[in-house]
Structures are given as structure tokens and as C-alpha cells.
C-alpha positions in Angstrom: 17.9 20.2 -10.4 16.0 19.0 -7.4 17.3 21.7 -5.1 16.1 24.4 -7.5 12.6 22.9 -7.3 12.7 22.9 -3.5 13.8 26.6 -3.6 10.9 27.4 -6.0 8.6 25.4 -3.7 9.3 27.6 -0.7 9.5 30.9 -2.7 5.9 30.6 -3.8 3.6 31.7 -0.9 0.8 29.3 -1.7 3.0 26.2 -2.1 5.0 27.2 1.0 1.8 27.4 3.1 0.6 24.0 1.7 4.0 22.4 2.5 4.0 23.8 6.1 0.5 22.6 6.7 1.4 19.1 5.5 4.5 19.0 7.8 2.4 20.1 10.7 -0.1 17.3 10.1 2.9 14.9 9.9 4.0 16.1 13.4 0.4 15.6 14.7 0.4 12.1 13.3 3.7 11.2 15.0 2.5 12.7 18.3 -0.7 10.6 18.1 1.4 7.5 17.3 3.2 7.9 20.6 0.2 8.6 22.8 -0.8 5.3 24.5 -4.3 4.1 25.2 -5.1 4.8 28.9 -5.0 1.9 31.3 -2.9 -0.5 29.1 0.6 -1.4 30.0 3.2 -2.1 27.3 6.0 -4.0 29.1 5.9 -7.2 26.9 4.9 -5.5 23.6 8.4 -5.0 22.1 9.4 -8.6 22.6 6.0 -9.8 21.1 6.4 -7.7 18.0 10.0 -8.9 17.5 8.9 -12.5 17.5 5.6 -12.2 15.6 5.9 -11.7 11.8 2.2 -10.8 11.3 2.1 -8.0 13.8 5.7 -6.9 13.1 4.5 -6.1 9.5 1.4 -4.3 10.7 3.6 -2.3 13.2 5.7 -1.1 10.3 2.7 0.3 8.5 1.4 2.1 11.6 4.8 3.8 12.1 5.4 1.9 15.4 2.0 3.0 16.8 0.8 -0.6 17.2 3.8 -1.7 19.3 3.3 1.3 21.6 -0.4 0.6 21.8 -1.2 4.2 20.9 -4.5 5.7 20.1 -3.9 5.2 16.4 -2.5 1.7 16.7 -4.5 0.4 13.7 -3.1 3.2 11.5 -5.0 3.5 8.2 -5.6 -0.3 7.9 -9.4 -0.2 8.5 -9.9 2.5 5.9 -7.7 0.7 3.3 -9.5 -2.6 4.1 -12.9 -0.9 3.6 -11.8 0.6 0.3 -10.6 -2.8 -1.0 -13.8 -4.5 0.1 -15.9 -2.0 -1.7 -13.8 -2.3 -4.9 -14.3 -6.1 -4.8 -18.0 -5.7 -4.2 -18.3 -3.7 -7.5 -17.9 -7.1 -9.2 -21.0 -8.4 -7.4 -23.3 -5.4 -7.3 -23.8 -3.6 -10.6 -25.3 -0.5 -8.9 -22.1 -0.1 -6.9 -20.0 -0.6 -10.0 -21.9 2.2 -11.8 -21.5 4.5 -8.8 -17.7 3.9 -8.9 -17.0 3.9 -12.6 -19.8 5.8 -14.4 -21.2 8.6 -12.3 -18.2 10.8 -12.3 -16.9 12.9 -9.3 -20.3 12.8 -7.5 -20.3 9.0 -7.7 -16.7 8.8 -6.4 -17.6 11.0 -3.4 -20.5 8.8 -2.5 -18.3 5.7 -2.9 -15.7 7.3 -0.6 -18.4 8.1 1.9 -19.4 4.4 2.0 -15.7 3.6 2.6 -15.6 6.0 5.6 -18.8 4.5 7.1 -17.5 0.9 6.6 -14.2 1.9 8.4 -16.1 2.4 11.7 -17.3 -1.2 12.2 -14.0 -2.6 10.8 -11.9 -0.6 13.2 -14.1 -1.7 16.1 -13.9 -5.4 15.0 -10.1 -5.2 14.5 -9.6 -3.4 17.7 -11.5 -6.0 19.7 -9.6 -8.8 18.0 -6.2 -7.3 18.8 -7.1 -6.6 22.4 -8.5 -10.2 22.8 -5.4 -11.7 21.2 -3.0 -9.8 23.3 -4.8 -10.8 26.5 -4.7 -14.4 25.5 -1.0 -14.2 24.7 -0.3 -12.5 28.0 1.1 -9.4 26.4 -1.4 -7.2 28.3 -3.3 -7.8 31.5 -6.9 -8.8 31.6 -9.3 -5.9 30.8 -12.5 -5.2 32.6 -15.6 -4.6 30.5 -15.6 -0.8 30.9 -11.9 -0.6 30.0 -12.4 -2.9 27.0 -15.3 -0.7 25.7 -13.3 2.5 26.3 -10.3 1.1 24.5 -12.4 0.0 21.5 -14.0 3.4 21.3 -10.5 5.0 21.5 -9.2 2.8 18.7 -12.2 3.7 16.4 -11.7 7.4 17.1 -8.0 7.1 16.4 -8.6 5.4 13.1 -11.2 8.0 12.0 -8.9 10.9 13.2 -6.0 9.5 11.1 -8.3 9.1 8.1 -9.4 12.8 8.6 -5.7 13.9 8.7 -5.1 12.0 5.5 -8.0 13.8 3.8 -6.7 17.2 5.0 -3.3 16.4 3.4 -5.0 15.4 0.1 -6.9 18.7 0.1 -3.6 20.6 -0.1 -3.1 19.2 -3.6 0.5 18.0 -2.9 -0.1 14.3 -3.1 -2.4 11.5 -1.8 -2.8 12.0 2.0 -3.4 8.3 2.8 -0.3 7.3 0.9 1.8 10.0 2.4 0.8 9.0 6.0 1.7 5.4 5.3 5.0 6.6 3.8 5.7 8.6 6.9 4.9 5.6 9.2 7.3 3.4 7.3 10.1 5.9 7.2 9.6 6.7 10.9 11.4 3.5 11.8 14.6 4.4 9.9 16.3 6.4 12.8 15.7 3.6 15.2 17.1 1.0 12.8 20.2 3.2 12.2 20.7 3.6 16.0 20.4 -0.1 16.6 22.8 -0.8 13.8 25.4 1.5 15.4 24.9 -0.1 18.8 25.5 -3.6 17.4 28.3 -2.5 15.1 30.8 -5.2 14.4 33.8 -4.4 12.1 33.9 -8.0 10.9 30.5 -7.4 9.2 31.7 -4.5 7.0 31.8 -6.7 3.8 28.2 -7.8 4.6 27.0 -4.2 5.1 28.7 -3.1 1.8 27.1 -6.0 -0.1 23.7 -5.2 1.5 23.7 -1.6 0.5 25.0 -2.3 -3.0 22.1 -4.8 -3.5 19.7 -2.2 -2.0 20.7 0.4 -4.6 20.3 -2.1 -7.5 17.0 -3.4 -6.2 15.5 0.0 -5.6 16.6 1.0 -9.1 14.8 -2.1 -10.4 11.6 -1.3 -8.4 11.6 2.2 -9.9 12.0 0.8 -13.4 9.1 -1.7 -12.9 6.9 0.9 -11.3 7.4 3.4 -14.1 7.4 0.9 -17.0 4.7 1.2 -19.5 3.6 -0.7 -22.7 2.3 2.0 -25.0 -0.3 0.9 -27.5 -0.7 3.3 -30.5 -4.2 4.7 -30.8 -5.5 6.9 -33.6 -8.7 9.0 -33.8 -10.9 9.4 -36.8 -11.4 12.8 -38.3 -14.8 14.3 -37.6 -16.4 17.5 -39.0 -18.6 19.6 -36.9 -19.8 22.8 -38.5 -16.7 24.5 -40.0 -14.3 22.7 -37.7 -12.5 19.4 -38.0 -11.8 17.3 -34.9 -9.7 14.2 -34.4 -7.2 12.8 -36.9 -4.5 12.6 -34.1 -2.5 9.8 -32.8 -1.6 9.0 -29.2 -0.8 6.1 -26.9 -2.8 3.9 -24.5 -0.3 3.2 -21.7 -0.5 -0.2 -20.0 1.5 -0.4 -16.7 3.7 -3.4 -16.2 2.5 -3.5 -12.6 -1.1 -2.2 -12.7 -2.1 -3.8 -9.4 0.5 -1.9 -7.4 1.1 -3.1 -3.9 -2.4 -4.7 -3.4 -1.3 -8.3 -4.4 1.4 -8.4 -1.7 -1.1 -7.3 0.9 -3.6 -9.9 -0.1 -0.9 -12.6 -0.3 0.4 -11.8 3.2 -3.2 -11.8 4.6 -3.8 -15.3 3.2 -0.4 -16.7 4.0 -0.2 -15.5 7.6 -3.8 -16.4 8.5 -3.1 -20.1 9.1 -0.1 -19.3 11.3 -2.3 -17.0 13.4 -5.0 -19.7 13.8 -2.3 -22.3 14.7 -0.9 -19.9 17.3 -4.4 -19.6 18.9 -4.8 -23.4 19.0 -1.2 -24.4 19.8 -1.8 -24.8 23.5 -4.9 -27.1 23.1 -4.3 -30.7 24.1 -5.1 -33.6 21.7 -5.4 -33.9 18.0 -6.3 -30.2 17.5 -3.2 -29.1 19.3 -1.0 -31.5 17.3 -2.4 -30.3 14.0 -2.0 -26.7 15.0 1.7 -27.3 16.0 2.4 -29.1 12.7 0.7 -26.3 10.7 2.8 -23.7 12.5 6.0 -25.6 11.8 5.0 -26.0 8.1 4.4 -22.3 7.5 7.5 -21.3 9.5 9.7 -23.2 7.1 11.4 -20.4 5.1 11.5 -22.3 1.8 7.8 -23.2 2.0 6.8 -19.8 3.2 8.8 -18.1 0.4 7.5 -20.4 -2.3 3.9 -20.0 -1.3 4.4 -16.2 -0.9 5.8 -15.9 -4.5 3.0 -18.0 -6.0 0.2 -16.1 -4.2 1.6 -12.7 -5.2 1.5 -13.8 -8.9 -2.1 -15.2 -8.5 -3.4 -12.1 -6.8 -1.7 -9.8 -9.3 -3.8 -11.4 -12.1 -6.9 -11.4 -9.9 -6.8 -7.8 -8.8 -6.0 -6.6 -12.4 -9.0 -8.5 -13.6 -11.1 -6.6 -11.0 -9.8 -3.1 -11.8 -8.9 -3.3 -15.6 -11.7 -4.2 -18.0 -10.5 -4.4 -21.7 -14.2 -4.4 -22.8 -14.9 -1.1 -21.2 -11.7 0.5 -22.6 -12.6 -0.8 -26.1 -16.1 0.7 -25.8 -14.7 4.0 -24.6 -12.3 4.2 -27.5 -15.1 3.4 -29.9 -17.3 6.1 -28.4 -14.5 8.7 -28.8 -13.8 7.7 -32.4 -10.5 6.0 -31.5 -9.1 2.7 -32.7 -5.9 0.7 -32.3 -3.9 0.8 -35.5 -4.3 -2.5 -37.4 -7.1 -3.8 -35.2 -10.8 -3.7 -35.9 -13.0 -2.0 -33.3 -15.2 -4.2 -31.1 -14.4 -7.8 -30.2 -11.0 -7.7 -32.0 -9.9 -4.7 -29.9 -11.0 -6.5 -26.7 -9.1 -9.6 -27.6 -6.0 -7.6 -28.6 -6.0 -5.6 -25.3 -6.5 -8.9 -23.3 -3.5 -10.5 -25.1 -1.2 -7.5 -24.6 -2.3 -7.2 -20.9 -1.5 -10.9 -20.2 1.9 -10.6 -21.7 2.8 -7.4 -19.8 1.2 -8.7 -16.6 3.3 -11.8 -16.7 6.5 -9.7 -16.4 4.9 -7.5 -13.7 3.6 -10.5 -11.6 7.0 -12.2 -11.7 8.8 -9.0 -10.8 6.3 -8.3 -7.9 6.8 -11.8 -6.6 10.6 -11.4 -6.6 10.3 -8.0 -4.8 8.1 -9.6 -2.1 10.6 -12.4 -1.2 13.8 -10.4 -1.7 14.0 -9.2 2.0 14.4 -12.8 3.2 16.9 -13.6 0.5 19.1 -10.6 0.9 18.9 -10.7 4.7 19.9 -14.3 4.7 22.8 -13.8 2.3 24.2 -10.8 4.2 23.1 -11.3 7.7 21.8 -7.6 7.9 18.2 -7.3 9.0 17.8 -3.8 10.3 17.0 -2.2 6.9 15.0 -4.9 5.2 12.4 -2.3 4.0 15.1 -0.9 1.7 15.4 -4.0 -0.4 11.9 -5.3 -1.1 8.4 -6.1 -0.1 5.4 -3.9 0.5 7.3 -1.1 2.2 9.7 -0.5 -0.7 6.8 -0.4 -3.2 4.9 2.1 -1.1 8.0 4.3 -0.6 8.9 4.3 -4.3 5.3 4.8 -5.5 4.7 7.7 -3.0 7.9 9.4 -3.8 7.4 9.3 -7.6 3.8 10.4 -7.4 4.6 13.2 -5.0 7.4 14.4 -7.3 5.0 14.4 -10.2 2.4 16.4 -8.3 4.9 19.0 -7.1 6.3 19.4 -10.6 2.8 19.9 -11.9 2.1 22.5 -9.2 5.4 24.4 -10.0 4.8 24.3 -13.8 1.2 25.6 -13.3 2.4 28.6 -11.3 5.4 29.2 -13.6 2.9 29.2 -16.6 0.6 31.7 -14.8 3.5 34.1 -14.0 4.8 33.8 -17.6 
């Protein structure tokens, strides 16, 4: 049972120390998320984030650090963006692709170092953009040049500090530090949501709350099923004789995930879909044709049916796009052939590539549709029940991150426990 594993986790000195270190780093993260940037007031921030969907979403991922204008207000966004940009650039630059895919651990370390370096200018650019936007919206007072420079430097330092904490967590071997910090930031809003729900409690809404939590349980179970679902392709290995020993002759499976792109398509879709609304918000106060077009654009994208439909379509499109970037049937077929493996009933070479592409498209269709439904479920369920305080429980990016991180962390902890039980045995 799970409580037995927790007991074993704290009985082992090494694992107990690792767990304590991770918890301490979580506390440091939460403290940093509540330390405001010096010289910037935050009176109008809460109202702004309640009304703005773009920054409300970013605020969730930063664990509320953005709405408090803390020193880590960007969270891990610049580092994640840098990593995504580098992965996309592997399609353009063959040398970068070889570094990422073919040069082993050394190549991965160099690739990660490039990501760290790219994080610095991205954090500075994003920090300047947010400060400028908030000044124009009247959320913060005008900043002098020295205060603007100091604020941008603080934002960059906060992003790099948070990235360093994530790498320290990863070094403990109990899960991916970046994912765990994002998970902690999302879950950090749960106590506030519960408190606000109790404050606004209305007995007449009890049926709506019951329906909401029933749907939440069903949807979370569905997300777990989609996240863990695999299409196993049987693979056999030819027998090879080396000296007096025989190798191969075994059968195994090549697992294809139903959702190989993870949460990335939702992030891409949100970025594309919310960008026109941001531009329209900038130009909404301009007089003349530009202002009228901006107002009409904002009204168009604020329509829930149009927004939901476009969101659903973009998630499907980006699921196929990102899978095409990260999953190469040709490379898998070549690796199988090098290792003496083959798919039963399929000839090596072009036939294997075509077969893998065919199976991937069929599996990916189910995954893309499921991911699109997960993305728009918060609006559907919140509209049906009238409950909005716990929308991260029933869909969208937050739910996928929570489920993925919990499942991956559980697998990592189980592997650590089994390894130590094996050693003691």
C-alpha cells in the first residue's frame, strides 16, 4: 500500500535525506514567490489578474508569484520557452539535432547549457514586456530608468535562481525538478481556492458542487488513462552468434504513447490563441480604424464558442506538429535494424517506416482529440455547474501537469525503493 511505501521512504536514511532536501527547496521556492520586487506597488494587481485570462494562466504556473510581483514572477517560463525553441531549432540545424539526439549524455549536457544561456535574454525580454504592459494598463506606477533596470535584473536573477533550484531537486534522483516546481506552483493555489469557496458558501449550490466533484473524479480518471495508455508494437530480435554465445532471439514491445506530445500542444495553442487578444488590448484605446478593428477582434476572441472551437482545433494541430518534431519513424526503424530487431510481419526499411507512421497517425488521432477535450473541459464544466474555484481539477494544462508529475514521481520513488530493497536482499 501507499502508506507502506511512505514508511519505507522515511526509514531509509539516504531517501529520507533526499526527501527532506526537496521539501526544504520547496519552502525556499514558496518564500521567494512571496518576496516582492522592491519599489513596485501591487494594489491593482489582484483585480487585473482576475480579469485577464492570459496573465491569470501564467499566474497559476508561477504559483501566484506573478500576481504578487515577486522576484520569481516569471517562474520557469523563460527556461521552458528556451528549451522548446532549441527543440524546434533541431529541425533547422542538423548540427544541433546531432548534439541533441546522437552524442549521448555529453551532447545532452551541452544542449541543456545552451538552454540555460538562452534563458537569460528571454527572461530579460519577458520581464521588460510585463513591466511595460503593466505600466500602460495602469496596474503599476511609472518606473524610472534606474528602477526599470534594477527590476529587470531582479527578474532575470529570480528566473535563474528558480532554474537552479529545479536542477538541485533533479540531482536528488526523486523526480524532475522543473516539473516538481511547476506542480508545487499549481497546487499552491489550492488552499486559497478552498478558503474562498467556504467564504462564498451557498447551501443552494450543493447539487452543483456535488456534480462538479463527481465530474472531476471521472475526468481525472480519464486523464490518467490517456496519459498512461500505450499502443504496444511487437518487436523480435534475430539470433546472433558471437564466439560461443548466442544473443537475441527475444521478443519485446515498442510502446507508442497515445499522447506523445504531453502538455506542449496546449501551451502552444494558448500562446497563439491569446496573442491576438493581447494585441487588441494594446490597441483598444486608439482612435480611428485601428481602434475599431482592435475592439472587434477582442470581441471576436472573447466569444466563448469561438474561443473554445479554435482552442480545440489548435490543440489537435499542434499535437500532430510537435509529435512530428520529436518522434521520427525513420530513426526508430534504423535503430531497430542496427540492433537486429524487426516488427513481426513487416519487412525492415521503408516498410517499417510506413507501418510506424500508419500506427502513429491512428494512435495520435485518439490522443489529439482527447487532449483537445481536456483543454476545453474547464469552461464546459464551470459553465454547467457554476463552480469556478477548482477549474484546475477538471482539465487543461494544470491537470495534465499534475497527473504527469504525480505518476512520474511515483515511478521514480518505486524504482528507488526497489533498488534499495534489492541491495539489502
